[in-house]
VOGU-3710 file (C-alpha; in Angstrom, 3 decimals, decimal comma):
1> mttivpttee> 52,544/11,582/8,631  49,455/13,658/9,686  48,854/17,042/7,780  47,255/19,719/10,161  45,013/22,070/7,935  44,912/25,368/9,972  41,115/26,830/9,825  39,812/29,541/11,480  36,567/27,490/12,831  36,889/24,064/13,743
11> dpalavarfv> 35,237/22,052/10,772  31,685/20,868/12,056  32,544/17,124/11,687  35,667/17,445/13,806  33,659/19,494/16,475  31,397/16,352/16,587  34,191/13,880/16,715  35,553/15,870/19,715  32,381/16,472/21,398  31,420/12,526/20,986
21> selawadaga> 34,885/11,803/22,302  34,643/13,965/25,528  31,469/12,337/25,956  32,697/8,788/26,067  35,654/9,631/28,531  33,439/12,045/30,455  33,718/9,687/33,473  37,268/8,727/33,215  38,980/11,817/34,905  40,925/14,585/33,140
31> evaepqvmrl> 44,438/12,848/33,193  42,828/9,898/31,330  40,433/11,742/29,139  42,805/14,281/27,796  45,083/12,135/25,809  42,059/9,860/24,430  40,369/12,737/23,208  43,300/14,232/21,711  44,166/10,805/19,851  40,630/10,572/18,699
41> cmeaqesmvr> 40,545/14,183/17,429  43,699/13,353/15,557  42,251/10,260/13,824  39,057/12,273/12,916  41,248/14,947/11,323  43,476/12,643/9,368  40,502/10,752/8,124  39,034/14,022/7,063  42,562/14,929/5,142  42,650/11,685/3,800
51> grwldlatli> 39,039/11,469/2,755  38,065/8,790/4,650  34,615/9,522/5,373  33,504/6,134/6,371  36,484/5,972/8,716  35,210/9,115/10,331  31,755/7,937/10,317  32,671/4,959/12,074  35,041/6,747/14,577  31,941/8,907/15,808
61> ltsadlifak> 29,451/6,605/15,835  31,439/4,309/18,089  29,879/6,083/21,045  26,450/6,351/19,067  24,408/4,740/22,341  25,626/7,718/24,246  24,796/10,463/21,906  21,088/9,152/22,196  21,343/8,435/26,021  22,798/11,983/27,256
71> vadkdleciy> 22,343/14,545/24,676  19,419/16,599/24,536  17,254/16,291/21,442  17,969/19,462/19,731  21,735/18,894/20,093  21,020/15,461/18,916  19,425/16,018/15,836  22,088/18,470/15,124  25,117/16,204/15,791  23,370/13,878/13,509
81> tvicnlvaks> 22,950/16,240/10,906  26,464/16,542/10,403  27,091/12,845/10,536  24,479/12,368/7,744  26,067/15,125/5,754  29,225/12,761/5,470  27,688/11,043/2,862  27,447/13,957/0,764  31,341/14,221/0,985  31,904/10,890/-0,465
91> enpdevsemv> 32,435/10,406/-4,188  32,809/6,467/-3,916  29,248/4,920/-4,116  30,472/1,680/-2,096  31,630/4,097/0,618  28,420/5,880/0,425  26,564/2,435/0,637  28,563/1,463/3,553  28,185/4,881/5,521  24,354/4,637/4,686
101> klitgsitqk> 24,251/1,037/6,426  26,466/2,289/9,366  24,133/5,274/10,161  20,882/3,691/9,922  22,390/1,002/11,778  23,298/3,418/14,880  19,601/5,112/14,465  17,347/1,896/14,456  19,271/-0,017/17,009  16,997/1,068/19,715
111> ptekpalrlk> 13,868/1,780/17,832  11,516/2,035/20,955  13,638/5,032/22,400  12,728/8,600/20,946  11,506/6,662/17,762  9,886/9,822/16,294  13,181/11,653/16,495  15,298/8,625/15,153  12,492/8,687/12,169  13,341/12,301/11,729
121> ilfnlynlle> 17,004/11,635/11,559  16,499/9,040/8,786  14,193/11,271/6,633  16,811/13,864/6,698  19,480/10,972/5,549  17,177/10,162/3,039  16,729/13,785/1,637  20,577/13,941/1,509  21,193/11,022/-0,724  21,407/10,693/-4,539
131> dayskfyvym> 21,994/7,093/-5,178  18,536/5,585/-5,702  19,043/2,089/-3,799  20,289/3,886/-0,827  16,995/5,899/-0,741  15,306/2,509/-0,765  17,317/1,295/1,822  16,769/4,078/4,363  13,098/4,398/3,408  12,489/0,481/4,229
141> kalqlalsgn> 14,803/1,090/7,484  12,420/3,992/8,169  9,197/1,414/8,005  10,639/-1,233/10,208  11,705/1,733/12,887  8,030/3,005/12,433  6,575/-0,348/13,140  8,966/-1,072/16,040  8,552/2,140/17,623  4,894/2,312/17,292
151> vtehvipsfk> 5,177/5,926/15,244  3,470/4,408/12,295  1,328/7,750/12,140  4,919/9,675/10,301  4,773/7,257/7,572  1,697/6,372/6,437  1,205/9,968/4,559  4,131/8,789/2,195  2,481/5,664/0,875  0,433/7,958/-1,223
161> kidtflkewn> 3,637/8,436/-3,148  4,696/5,217/-3,814  4,372/5,080/-7,163  6,506/8,087/-7,515  8,916/6,413/-5,680  8,891/3,061/-7,431  9,871/4,811/-10,423  12,708/6,664/-8,637  14,346/3,748/-7,022  13,733/1,504/-9,973
171> igvqdqrelf> 14,010/-1,611/-7,453  13,367/-5,486/-8,425  10,810/-7,639/-7,741  11,953/-9,071/-4,631  12,515/-5,654/-3,159  8,977/-4,486/-4,398  7,322/-7,794/-2,612  9,280/-6,724/0,683  8,105/-3,241/0,587  4,575/-3,826/-0,539
181> ysifnilken> 4,393/-6,358/2,536  5,766/-3,757/5,027  3,255/-1,333/4,092  0,426/-3,732/4,263  1,527/-4,802/8,105  2,154/-1,157/9,151  -1,509/-0,053/7,794  -2,979/-3,329/9,415  -1,114/-2,639/12,760  -2,225/1,516/12,611
191> kssgkdslsf> -5,704/-0,022/12,025  -5,750/2,299/8,818  -8,628/1,555/6,217  -8,936/-2,048/5,212  -9,194/-1,270/1,435  -5,691/0,711/1,868  -4,041/-2,189/3,524  -5,547/-5,110/1,443  -4,424/-3,219/-1,743  -0,699/-3,075/-1,036
201> ltkylasfsg> -1,206/-6,978/0,058  -2,955/-7,544/-3,228  0,414/-5,711/-4,923  2,389/-8,022/-3,086  0,703/-11,180/-4,585  0,380/-9,545/-7,778  4,101/-9,759/-7,822  4,062/-13,457/-8,113  2,248/-13,324/-11,328  4,817/-15,153/-13,953
211> ddahvlaeak> 6,436/-17,196/-11,564  6,774/-21,216/-11,090  4,938/-23,326/-8,479  7,969/-23,456/-6,225  8,010/-19,786/-6,147  4,355/-19,602/-5,892  4,106/-21,232/-2,969  5,951/-18,915/-0,855  3,068/-16,637/-0,970  0,353/-19,270/-0,058
221> dnavlavmef> 0,120/-17,990/3,439  -0,515/-14,418/2,495  -2,731/-15,486/-0,081  -5,073/-16,835/2,529  -4,514/-14,037/4,843  -5,733/-11,664/1,673  -8,781/-13,853/1,162  -9,915/-13,706/4,924  -9,168/-9,864/5,201  -11,574/-9,306/2,173
231> vkapdmfqcd> -14,239/-11,691/3,617  -13,987/-10,135/6,946  -13,827/-6,547/5,917  -17,795/-5,422/6,617  -17,090/-2,361/3,832  -15,142/-4,358/1,067  -17,193/-5,651/-1,582  -14,980/-5,514/-4,569  -11,432/-7,260/-5,400  -9,348/-8,733/-8,192
241> lldlpavqql> -8,101/-11,423/-5,967  -9,480/-14,366/-8,116  -7,397/-13,382/-11,323  -4,118/-13,757/-9,176  -2,083/-16,735/-9,648  -0,693/-16,539/-5,762  -4,403/-16,753/-5,010  -5,476/-19,490/-7,741  -2,913/-21,969/-6,348  -5,384/-22,472/-3,424
251> ekdaqhsvaf> -8,096/-23,984/-5,250  -6,024/-27,306/-5,645  -4,439/-26,831/-2,274  -5,662/-29,699/0,028  -5,516/-27,500/3,246  -6,778/-23,908/1,506  -9,017/-24,893/-1,420  -11,821/-24,073/1,521  -10,469/-20,468/1,304  -10,574/-20,126/-2,567
261> ellriflsdr> -14,000/-21,553/-2,639  -15,224/-19,298/-0,093  -13,801/-16,309/-2,087  -15,510/-17,669/-5,417  -18,791/-17,457/-3,266  -18,642/-14,058/-1,998  -17,283/-12,603/-5,142  -20,072/-14,432/-7,905  -22,464/-15,973/-5,864  -25,271/-15,175/-3,070
271> ldtyldfhan> -26,600/-16,302/0,357  -27,930/-19,779/-0,282  -24,742/-20,593/-1,736  -22,997/-19,629/1,309  -25,055/-21,083/3,771  -24,799/-24,630/1,875  -20,841/-24,049/2,061  -20,700/-23,030/5,594  -22,785/-26,345/6,570  -20,411/-28,636/4,724
281> httalesygl> -17,182/-26,904/5,960  -18,224/-24,896/9,487  -14,780/-26,700/11,228  -12,736/-25,179/8,455  -14,400/-22,042/8,129  -14,320/-21,154/12,115  -10,554/-22,306/12,028  -9,832/-19,003/9,842  -11,422/-16,862/12,421  -14,382/-16,278/10,520
291> vhedciakmr> -17,732/-15,232/12,440  -20,590/-16,819/10,713  -23,221/-13,860/11,337  -20,776/-11,361/10,074  -20,567/-13,622/6,476  -24,119/-13,637/6,363  -24,656/-9,900/6,570  -21,992/-9,213/4,165  -23,525/-12,019/1,738  -26,990/-10,249/1,951
301> mmslvylaas> -25,425/-7,331/0,410  -23,484/-9,587/-2,014  -27,000/-11,131/-3,136  -28,615/-7,837/-3,608  -25,683/-7,204/-6,220  -26,241/-10,663/-7,850  -30,187/-9,936/-8,226  -29,159/-6,387/-9,659  -26,835/-8,270/-12,140  -29,068/-11,015/-12,892
311> gsgqipyali> -32,395/-8,958/-13,463  -33,528/-6,786/-16,101  -33,602/-3,434/-14,218  -36,071/-4,512/-11,749  -35,840/-6,625/-8,412  -39,152/-7,564/-6,986  -39,351/-7,287/-3,114  -40,690/-10,938/-2,832  -37,133/-11,964/-4,834  -35,037/-9,949/-2,124
321> keslqindde> -36,576/-11,287/0,739  -36,291/-14,730/-0,646  -32,599/-14,288/-1,668  -31,747/-12,769/1,462  -33,899/-15,081/3,718  -35,426/-12,020/5,470  -38,808/-10,746/6,710  -41,056/-8,374/4,797  -40,263/-5,539/6,858  -36,365/-6,034/6,551
331> veywiikais> -36,525/-5,581/2,614  -35,999/-1,910/2,628  -33,634/-1,945/5,208  -31,123/-3,993/3,126  -31,637/-1,911/0,187  -31,059/1,056/2,452  -27,632/-0,549/3,014  -26,726/-1,209/-0,412  -27,315/2,382/-1,394  -25,371/3,852/1,372
341> aklldckmnq> -21,973/1,166/0,818  -22,551/2,435/-2,987  -23,436/-1,087/-4,209  -26,406/0,088/-5,874  -27,797/3,003/-7,249  -31,406/2,549/-7,533  -34,926/3,723/-6,588  -37,452/1,850/-4,513  -41,148/1,762/-5,667  -42,944/0,894/-2,710
351> mnqlvnvkcy> -46,350/0,693/-4,379  -45,297/-1,934/-6,843  -42,962/-3,655/-4,517  -39,787/-3,055/-6,798  -36,460/-1,931/-6,891  -35,331/0,058/-10,234  -31,924/-0,151/-10,615  -29,921/2,509/-12,728  -26,552/0,707/-12,204  -24,783/-1,423/-9,632
361> tqrtfgpkqw> -21,006/-2,102/-8,548  -19,267/-5,246/-9,966  -17,707/-7,575/-7,492  -14,790/-8,090/-9,559  -13,482/-6,627/-12,547  -11,637/-8,637/-14,956  -11,689/-9,524/-18,477  -15,404/-10,236/-18,717  -16,113/-6,915/-17,412  -13,713/-5,442/-19,938
371> enirtklatw> -15,283/-7,456/-22,747  -18,702/-6,044/-21,774  -17,446/-2,400/-21,765  -15,788/-3,190/-25,148  -19,007/-4,540/-26,195  -21,244/-1,877/-24,979  -18,998/0,963/-26,515  -18,972/-1,039/-30,278  -22,678/-0,765/-29,950  -23,005/3,017/-28,745
381> rvnisnvist> -20,683/3,577/-31,905  -22,974/1,822/-34,133  -26,122/3,589/-32,753  -23,983/6,934/-33,046  -23,226/6,315/-36,644  -26,721/5,187/-37,382  -28,070/8,693/-35,779  -25,349/10,683/-37,633  -26,273/9,115/-41,292  -30,173/9,617/-40,460
391> iqankaaeda> -29,548/13,291/-39,648  -27,221/13,420/-42,790  -29,880/11,885/-44,747  -32,958/13,766/-43,538  -30,514/17,074/-44,221  -30,032/16,217/-47,752  -33,614/15,297/-48,309  -34,620/18,745/-46,961  -32,266/20,437/-48,927  -33,453/18,747/-51,974
401> aqgvqsikvr> -37,070/19,797/-51,083  -36,019/23,312/-50,835  -34,459/23,220/-53,981  -37,448/21,943/-56,025  -39,401/24,350/-54,155  -37,370/27,104/-55,196  -37,575/25,849/-58,895  -41,498/26,027/-58,724  -41,528/29,528/-57,642  -39,403/30,686/-60,238
//
């Protein structure tokens, strides 16, 4: 038997249930509509009294399409604020999870209609939740909605907080992969920084480290995609893809070994090696959508880094001309391009036709580079220790000399 709880003002949830019911039966005529509205309101009130919040949400959201189609945006947001607040009333985690799925489903079912408003409602729901995994679930639905509704600019700023979110959500590897890959797709679709999009694709691939060959195979196509994203990007000259097992598997792959070798050339070799490689694998490289002229331009920049790493701090103009396969009057142009790209910190000695290199950007930064830093730090430590010992010895000798002088004076 239903218990009626008298109140001076109608509960917001009951008011929304009444409004939605009236909206659903608006075209049926008063004689038909009034009994149906009364019945639905009674069901809504009974659900509230018994604390069946999932049933109440289900009852209201039966007409979700009508809410989005016929209600003004401002009123629509208010209605969904009331609906979303139902998740805070339940103390049953399983019920909250089901309500979250129900509410997000109603919001995202037509992502191209009022996508920005739908996205705002999703984030309102997110902020009401306490359960970590439910928050992750809503966030992923928001990413999917943003991509489908072409409103990715509203979610991109949140990517700066992903590390904080990951600590809060404490999600598993599979969920992390889905998250990283979704963000990569959004950034690529939005034509954002290639470095940012590749960083999330790299995180996706890194999540496969430690997995067996069967699992690694799942990442094969995306490993190739990451290689091509790096090679095609005119402003990226450093990456750590070669260290990832998901990428390393390409080396022995019959179809994609060419992609792995291409990446190795770009990260450790110079232009002449690339040209020889291209001559032997022209068709395969073209199948990846690579533009030969663009690859040559990038490899010229990479070749300058190669020369800086191989030399003694000085690079003759003649060697640059030979390595980059350019004319005399193009040498300084490419040096300036490398400086502008922050690949080289150097000065041009035009009189002596030399480039004096102060430092350069590493194309990769793996165990070898860390070992070089460790060696340099150890050397600096020894040198500083020797300087301190020398200073102390000189001071001791000076003090002794002053002591002898003092005795002589007496």
